[in-house]
N, C-alpha and C positions, 0 to 999 in steps of 0.2 A: 503494500500499501504505499510506503515509503517513496517507491519508485514512481508511482501515478501520481504522486503528489508533487514529483519534480522537487525534492529536496538535495540538493548536491553533497555529494560525499565530502566530509570534511566541515559541512558548514553547523555552527553550534546550533541546537534548537533545544527549548524547552521541551524534553522527554516526557515529563509529566503532563504536562498541558497537552503536547500531542496525545499522547495514550488515551488519556480522557477526552478527547475531542472524535478518536478513533473509535473509542470504547461507545460513545454517544451515537455516534453515526451508523455503527453497526448494529446496535439496540434498535436504531429507527429503521435502518432497512427489515431486522428482524420481523419487528411489530408490524410492518406494513406487509410483508409478505406472509404473515402470519406461519412463518416456519424458524428454524432455529439454525439451520446448516451445519448442523454439528453429524459427524460421521460416526459409523458402527465402533471406533475406536475411540469416540468422544474428542476429535478435533475438530475446530471450527473449518470449515473448507467454503471458501466463499467462490462462486463462478465468477468469473471474470467481469459480465456486466452488473454484478450487485459489487464489487471491488469498485468499480467506474461510479457507480451510485454514491457508494461512501466516499469517496474522493468527492464528489461534487457537495454532499452534506458538508463535510470539513471545510471547503472551500466557501460554502455560504458561511460557517460560524466565523470566517475570518474575513468577510467581503463588505465593504460599507453600503453596497448596493442590497443587501439582503436585512437591512435594519429600517426597522420604520419608526421606532423610537429607542433612542440611546440613554435616556438617564430619566429618574423618575426621583422627586423629591432630594434631589441633591446628592443622591446615591447612584451607583451605576447599574443599568439594566440594558440586555439586547434583548431586542425582540424579532425574530425573523419574519419576514413577508413570506404568505402562501403564495405560490406560485413561483414564477422565476427559477431559481436553484430546484426548489422542491418538486414543480412539475418536471424539469428535465431528469432530475433524480428518479422518478417514479415510473417516467417511461422505460428505463433501462431496467424496473424492478418488478414489472408489469406480469410478463412471462412467469415469474418465479412466483407469484401470489397465487395463496390457495384459498379456492373458493370458500366461502362459511356458508352453509344452508341453516337457516333460522327455523 
């Protein structure tokens, strides 16, 4: 996933922040698809389209284009806009989405 995010080798990145963003983006993909992408041995195995969607979700977290509101009562808050990044990412996820019968 770091390769898809185009993080150059040797570039200093906040690994904790990056891992938190990746975890959140993977969880968002899993929730949208209604599947966990865990194989028989218990390893997370993401198809390439799902990896691309995760990349787009992470980019959205770091983009000012995705921000609707960035401050609340003097504190910091980031609200991501539906559509835009979300819509593009979900197009990659649609083939993996399980149908839910009610």
